[in-house]
KELOPA-991095 format. One line per 8 residues: number of its first residue (from 1); for each residue x, y, z of C-alpha. Coordinates in Angstrom, 2 decimals, padded with zeros to 5 digits. Example, Ala and Ser with C-alpha at 12.3 -4.5 7.8 and 13.67 -1.06 7.14 Angstrom:
BEGIN
1> 012.30,-004.50,007.80 ~ 013.67,-001.06,007.14 $
//
This chain:
BEGIN
1> -133.45,-095.35,-060.85 ~ -131.99,-096.90,-064.01 ~ -134.04,-099.05,-066.37 ~ -132.17,-102.17,-065.23 ~ -132.80,-101.39,-061.57 ~ -136.48,-100.92,-062.34 ~ -136.70,-104.37,-064.00 ~ -134.94,-105.97,-061.04 $
9> -137.26,-104.26,-058.55 ~ -140.38,-105.24,-060.50 ~ -139.16,-108.84,-060.87 ~ -138.56,-109.15,-057.14 ~ -141.87,-107.45,-056.34 ~ -143.56,-110.16,-058.43 ~ -141.58,-112.93,-056.68 ~ -139.77,-114.04,-059.85 $
17> -136.24,-115.30,-060.29 ~ -134.19,-114.24,-063.29 ~ -134.61,-117.75,-064.65 ~ -138.43,-117.60,-064.33 ~ -138.61,-114.23,-066.05 ~ -136.32,-115.45,-068.80 ~ -138.46,-118.55,-069.33 ~ -141.64,-116.48,-069.63 $
25> -139.98,-114.29,-072.26 ~ -138.30,-117.22,-074.05 ~ -134.83,-115.75,-073.59 ~ -131.75,-116.70,-071.55 ~ -131.31,-115.81,-067.90 ~ -127.99,-114.22,-068.90 ~ -129.95,-111.74,-071.03 ~ -132.10,-110.78,-068.04 $
33> -128.97,-110.40,-065.92 ~ -127.44,-108.05,-068.51 ~ -130.64,-105.93,-068.50 ~ -130.66,-105.66,-064.71 ~ -127.02,-104.59,-064.56 ~ -127.59,-102.05,-067.35 ~ -125.04,-103.87,-069.50 ~ -127.67,-104.12,-072.24 $
41> -131.15,-102.84,-073.06 ~ -134.00,-105.13,-074.10 ~ -135.22,-104.95,-077.66 ~ -138.24,-102.66,-078.05 ~ -140.36,-105.73,-078.82 ~ -139.98,-106.84,-075.17 ~ -141.44,-103.63,-073.64 ~ -145.11,-104.58,-073.93 $
49> -144.58,-108.21,-072.79 ~ -142.55,-106.96,-069.80 ~ -145.21,-104.39,-068.88 ~ -147.94,-107.02,-069.18 ~ -146.01,-109.50,-067.04 ~ -145.58,-106.94,-064.28 ~ -149.14,-105.59,-064.60 ~ -148.07,-102.03,-065.38 $
57> -148.06,-099.65,-068.34 ~ -145.09,-099.21,-070.64 ~ -144.83,-095.64,-069.32 ~ -144.40,-097.00,-065.80 ~ -141.85,-099.51,-067.06 ~ -139.85,-096.73,-068.69 ~ -140.09,-094.49,-065.63 ~ -142.23,-091.85,-067.32 $
65> -145.27,-092.25,-065.08 ~ -144.54,-089.52,-062.51 ~ -144.24,-086.79,-065.13 ~ -147.24,-088.15,-066.97 ~ -149.38,-088.18,-063.83 ~ -148.50,-084.55,-063.14 ~ -149.44,-083.57,-066.68 ~ -152.74,-085.44,-066.53 $
73> -153.54,-083.75,-063.21 ~ -152.86,-080.43,-064.93 ~ -155.28,-081.40,-067.70 ~ -157.90,-082.27,-065.07 ~ -157.45,-078.91,-063.34 ~ -157.86,-077.07,-066.68 ~ -160.96,-079.18,-067.32 ~ -162.39,-078.21,-063.92 $
81> -162.01,-074.51,-064.72 ~ -163.52,-074.89,-068.19 ~ -166.33,-077.06,-066.77 ~ -167.27,-074.38,-064.25 ~ -167.59,-071.96,-067.17 ~ -169.60,-074.42,-069.26 ~ -167.10,-074.28,-072.13 ~ -167.76,-077.67,-073.71 $
89> -165.84,-076.90,-076.93 ~ -162.60,-076.10,-075.10 ~ -163.02,-079.11,-072.83 ~ -163.32,-081.33,-075.90 ~ -160.19,-079.79,-077.44 ~ -158.35,-080.24,-074.15 ~ -159.04,-083.97,-073.85 ~ -158.37,-084.54,-077.55 $
97> -154.94,-083.06,-076.95 ~ -154.40,-085.22,-073.85 ~ -155.52,-088.40,-075.63 ~ -153.22,-087.67,-078.57 ~ -150.30,-087.09,-076.22 ~ -151.03,-090.23,-074.19 ~ -152.91,-092.49,-076.64 ~ -152.68,-095.53,-074.39 $
105> -153.86,-093.82,-071.21 ~ -157.37,-094.97,-070.33 ~ -158.05,-092.04,-068.00 ~ -157.46,-089.57,-070.84 ~ -159.57,-091.69,-073.18 ~ -162.40,-091.95,-070.66 ~ -162.43,-088.18,-070.16 ~ -162.51,-087.68,-073.92 $
113> -165.43,-090.10,-074.27 ~ -167.27,-088.38,-071.42 ~ -167.00,-084.93,-072.97 ~ -167.96,-086.33,-076.39 ~ -171.13,-087.62,-074.74 ~ -171.70,-084.18,-073.17 ~ -171.62,-082.53,-076.60 ~ -174.70,-084.52,-077.59 $
121> -176.70,-082.54,-075.03 ~ -175.09,-079.17,-075.75 ~ -176.27,-078.57,-079.30 ~ -174.31,-078.22,-082.53 ~ -174.13,-079.40,-086.12 ~ -175.99,-082.69,-086.59 ~ -173.16,-084.22,-088.60 ~ -170.58,-083.31,-085.95 $
129> -172.70,-084.71,-083.12 ~ -173.26,-087.94,-085.04 ~ -169.48,-088.27,-085.45 ~ -168.96,-087.52,-081.75 ~ -171.43,-090.23,-080.76 ~ -169.64,-092.83,-082.89 ~ -166.22,-091.81,-081.59 ~ -167.39,-091.98,-077.97 $
137> -168.79,-095.48,-078.50 ~ -165.52,-096.67,-080.05 ~ -163.49,-095.28,-077.14 ~ -165.77,-096.75,-074.48 ~ -165.86,-100.15,-076.18 ~ -162.05,-100.12,-076.25 ~ -161.96,-099.30,-072.53 ~ -164.37,-102.14,-071.73 $
145> -162.24,-104.52,-073.80 ~ -158.75,-103.55,-072.66 ~ -158.88,-101.63,-069.38 ~ -158.86,-103.38,-066.00 ~ -159.21,-100.26,-063.81 ~ -162.70,-100.55,-062.28 ~ -163.37,-096.83,-061.85 ~ -162.56,-096.09,-065.49 $
153> -164.53,-099.14,-066.69 ~ -167.56,-098.07,-064.64 ~ -167.45,-094.60,-066.16 ~ -167.20,-096.07,-069.67 ~ -170.08,-098.43,-068.86 ~ -172.19,-095.48,-067.74 ~ -171.39,-093.58,-070.95 ~ -172.15,-096.60,-073.16 $
161> -175.64,-097.01,-071.71 ~ -176.42,-093.36,-072.49 ~ -174.76,-093.51,-075.92 ~ -176.62,-096.63,-076.99 ~ -179.84,-095.03,-075.71 ~ -179.51,-091.86,-077.80 ~ -182.25,-092.63,-080.30 ~ -181.48,-089.48,-082.33 $
169> -178.13,-090.96,-083.44 ~ -177.20,-094.00,-085.50 ~ -175.37,-095.59,-082.54 ~ -178.72,-096.16,-080.80 ~ -179.02,-099.83,-079.88 ~ -181.42,-100.85,-077.15 ~ -180.08,-104.39,-076.95 ~ -176.56,-103.14,-076.24 $
177> -177.83,-100.47,-073.85 ~ -179.62,-103.15,-071.82 ~ -176.59,-105.45,-072.02 ~ -174.25,-102.85,-070.56 ~ -176.78,-101.58,-068.02 ~ -177.15,-105.16,-066.77 ~ -173.39,-105.31,-066.17 ~ -173.51,-102.49,-063.60 $
185> -173.74,-103.30,-059.87 ~ -177.17,-103.22,-058.27 ~ -178.37,-100.03,-056.62 ~ -177.66,-101.51,-053.19 ~ -174.06,-102.30,-054.16 ~ -173.19,-098.75,-055.14 ~ -170.13,-097.14,-053.59 ~ -172.29,-094.42,-052.02 $
193> -174.63,-096.86,-050.29 ~ -171.87,-099.14,-049.08 ~ -169.81,-096.31,-047.61 ~ -172.67,-095.60,-045.21 ~ -172.11,-099.12,-043.85 ~ -168.31,-099.13,-044.09 ~ -167.77,-096.20,-041.71 ~ -168.53,-097.70,-038.30 $
201> -165.78,-096.41,-035.96 ~ -166.72,-093.57,-033.60 ~ -164.01,-091.34,-035.05 ~ -165.44,-091.98,-038.54 ~ -168.92,-090.78,-037.61 ~ -168.57,-087.41,-039.44 ~ -167.62,-089.28,-042.65 ~ -170.56,-091.63,-042.22 $
209> -173.00,-088.75,-041.70 ~ -171.53,-086.80,-044.62 ~ -172.14,-089.80,-046.88 ~ -175.66,-090.37,-045.54 ~ -176.62,-086.74,-046.05 ~ -175.04,-086.55,-049.50 ~ -177.03,-089.67,-050.40 ~ -180.26,-088.02,-049.27 $
217> -179.55,-085.08,-051.60 ~ -178.52,-087.37,-054.47 ~ -181.55,-089.64,-054.14 ~ -183.91,-086.70,-053.79 ~ -182.36,-085.05,-056.85 ~ -182.83,-088.27,-058.82 ~ -186.45,-088.64,-057.66 ~ -187.45,-085.03,-058.26 $
225> -185.87,-084.93,-061.71 ~ -187.57,-088.21,-062.70 ~ -190.89,-086.62,-061.77 ~ -189.94,-083.39,-063.54 ~ -188.68,-084.92,-066.81 ~ -191.49,-087.43,-067.29 ~ -193.66,-086.63,-070.31 ~ -197.18,-085.43,-069.47 $
233> -199.76,-084.70,-072.16 ~ -201.97,-082.63,-069.87 ~ -200.46,-079.34,-068.58 ~ -202.41,-079.80,-065.34 ~ -200.66,-083.13,-064.77 ~ -197.28,-081.56,-065.57 ~ -198.06,-078.73,-063.16 ~ -199.01,-081.19,-060.42 $
241> -195.79,-083.16,-061.04 ~ -193.61,-080.04,-060.81 ~ -195.34,-078.85,-057.65 ~ -194.82,-082.31,-056.13 ~ -191.09,-082.24,-057.00 ~ -190.87,-078.77,-055.47 ~ -192.54,-079.93,-052.24 ~ -189.99,-082.73,-051.89 $
249> -187.17,-080.20,-051.89 ~ -189.03,-077.77,-049.65 ~ -189.59,-080.54,-047.12 ~ -185.97,-081.63,-046.88 ~ -184.30,-078.23,-047.35 ~ -186.94,-076.35,-045.39 ~ -184.61,-073.43,-044.55 ~ -184.11,-072.33,-048.16 $
257> -180.33,-072.93,-048.13 ~ -180.42,-074.84,-051.42 ~ -176.84,-074.10,-052.56 ~ -176.28,-076.12,-055.78 ~ -179.95,-077.18,-055.80 ~ -180.97,-073.59,-056.65 ~ -180.42,-074.55,-060.31 ~ -182.86,-077.45,-059.95 $
265> -185.48,-075.28,-058.23 ~ -185.06,-072.72,-061.03 ~ -185.92,-075.36,-063.66 ~ -188.95,-076.54,-061.71 ~ -190.33,-073.00,-061.32 ~ -189.73,-072.31,-065.01 ~ -191.83,-075.32,-065.94 ~ -194.51,-074.35,-063.41 $
273> -194.62,-070.92,-065.08 ~ -194.94,-072.51,-068.52 ~ -197.81,-074.74,-067.37 ~ -199.67,-071.79,-065.86 ~ -199.10,-069.78,-069.05 ~ -200.53,-072.64,-071.12 ~ -203.54,-072.70,-068.81 ~ -203.94,-068.90,-069.06 $
281> -203.11,-068.25,-065.39 ~ -201.23,-064.96,-065.82 ~ -200.56,-064.06,-062.18 ~ -199.51,-067.61,-061.23 ~ -197.19,-067.75,-064.25 ~ -195.56,-064.45,-063.25 ~ -195.21,-065.60,-059.64 ~ -193.38,-068.73,-060.79 $
289> -191.14,-066.80,-063.22 ~ -190.12,-064.39,-060.47 ~ -189.18,-067.33,-058.24 ~ -187.24,-068.93,-061.09 ~ -185.25,-065.71,-061.54 ~ -184.63,-065.54,-057.79 ~ -183.16,-069.05,-057.67 ~ -181.14,-068.39,-060.84 $
297> -179.61,-065.34,-059.18 ~ -178.87,-067.27,-055.99 ~ -177.12,-069.99,-057.97 ~ -175.02,-067.48,-059.91 ~ -174.03,-065.76,-056.65 ~ -172.71,-068.90,-054.94 ~ -169.13,-068.29,-053.74 ~ -166.34,-070.56,-054.92 $
305> -165.31,-073.33,-052.55 ~ -166.89,-075.85,-050.19 ~ -170.31,-074.84,-048.88 ~ -172.36,-076.50,-046.15 ~ -176.07,-077.31,-046.16 ~ -177.86,-076.28,-042.97 ~ -181.13,-078.25,-042.95 ~ -181.08,-080.76,-040.08 $
313> -181.75,-083.55,-042.60 ~ -178.59,-082.86,-044.61 ~ -176.43,-080.58,-042.46 ~ -173.37,-082.82,-042.68 ~ -173.43,-082.65,-046.48 ~ -171.36,-080.14,-048.44 ~ -170.97,-079.09,-052.05 ~ -167.75,-077.89,-053.63 $
321> -168.66,-075.28,-056.23 ~ -165.13,-075.51,-057.65 ~ -165.89,-079.09,-058.71 ~ -169.29,-078.51,-060.30 ~ -169.53,-078.24,-064.07 ~ -172.18,-077.37,-066.63 ~ -172.59,-077.78,-070.38 ~ -173.60,-074.17,-071.15 $
329> -171.64,-070.92,-070.97 ~ -174.53,-068.65,-069.99 ~ -175.22,-067.59,-066.42 ~ -178.41,-069.00,-064.95 ~ -180.00,-065.54,-065.05 ~ -179.26,-065.46,-068.79 ~ -180.77,-068.93,-069.12 ~ -183.88,-067.72,-067.30 $
337> -184.18,-064.75,-069.66 ~ -183.82,-067.09,-072.64 ~ -186.58,-069.32,-071.23 ~ -189.01,-066.36,-071.26 ~ -188.72,-066.16,-075.08 ~ -191.16,-069.03,-075.43 ~ -194.33,-068.15,-077.32 ~ -196.57,-069.29,-074.48 $
345> -195.44,-066.21,-072.54 ~ -196.41,-063.78,-075.32 ~ -199.61,-062.67,-073.56 ~ -197.51,-061.54,-070.58 ~ -194.88,-059.49,-072.40 ~ -196.51,-056.10,-071.96 ~ -197.11,-056.51,-068.22 ~ -194.88,-054.49,-065.86 $
353> -193.87,-057.60,-063.90 ~ -192.71,-059.43,-067.02 ~ -190.75,-056.40,-068.26 ~ -189.11,-056.09,-064.83 ~ -187.87,-059.68,-065.11 ~ -186.18,-058.96,-068.42 ~ -184.47,-055.97,-066.85 ~ -183.19,-058.18,-064.04 $
361> -179.46,-057.55,-063.64 ~ -177.02,-060.21,-062.46 $
//
C-alpha cells in the first residue's frame, strides 16, 4: 500500500472528507487530493499532526509498524530467555538498545523502566543504581504524560509507586507514591477479579476456573509473603510468622506439587532455619535447612513449559516456566548454599548434616 493510499484509507476510516482533513491541517483540499493520488508527498512537518489526527503512531502512518512489531516481539523473546536465566545486566542492555532504536515506542520504554527498577533489587554500584532510579522515574513520568495505552500506563504506574517508595534513593517521595497508588483501580476492579465474573458461558467454564484457581495462588502468595517479609524484633515471633505462612501453603497445596511455589517454600524454610539457629535449636535448624535445600532442588528441576497444579483447590491453574523470570543468575541450590554462610549458622558447620548440605549436588 502506497503512502497516499494509506492516508485515504485512514481518512475514510475516520469518516472525514478531503475538505475536512484539509481544514484541520490548514491546507487546501487539492493538496490532500495530491497526497492521496501519490502525486505529491506531505512536508515532514505534517507527519505528527496527521498521526495525531488519525490516532496512530508516525511509524504506523509510514507503514513501518509490521516490521517494528516483529522486531519488538523478537526483543521480548530474547528478554524471556535472559529473564529465565536471571541475567539482569543483559536484559537492561537489550531494552536500552530497543528504546534507542524505537525512541517513541512506549512498550520499549516501559520495558526499559521495568528492568531499571529490577536493578535496584539486584545489587550493584550505589552510584549506578541511583542513576537507574532517576532514569526509570523520568521514563515512567513520560509514559503517564504522553501514553494513552492503558496496559502500558498501568505498568508505569506500578513502577512509579515502587520507585517513589525506594527510600534508599533520592527519588523517594511518599507524597508522589501515594498520589500514583491512589490512581490505580481498586482491588475489586482488577482484571484478574473481573475475569472470574466475565466468563459465564458454559463453554467458558475452564477459563473461569483457571482464573479462579490462579487467583487463589496469587492471593495466597501475596498473603504469605506479607507475613514473611514483615519485620519482627523477636525471633520467636518471626518463627511463628514463617510457620503460619508455611501452613497456608500446605493447606491449599496439600499434595506437595508446589511447582513455581517451591521457591517461596525454600525462602520460608531458610528463615525458619535462621530463627531456630538464633534460638540455639540445632536440630530444628538443620531440619529446616534440609527442607529448604529440597525445595530449591525441586524448583531447579522443573521442566520447561506449561505445568499443572494438582491440588483440588487449584487444579485448573497452570504455570508456564518459560515465562517466569528472576533477578539472579544463580540456581536456587546455589542460593541455598549462599544462605548457609550466615554467621548464625557457625555453630552448625562441623556437624555431618550441615556438611552434607554443602556437598549437595544439583
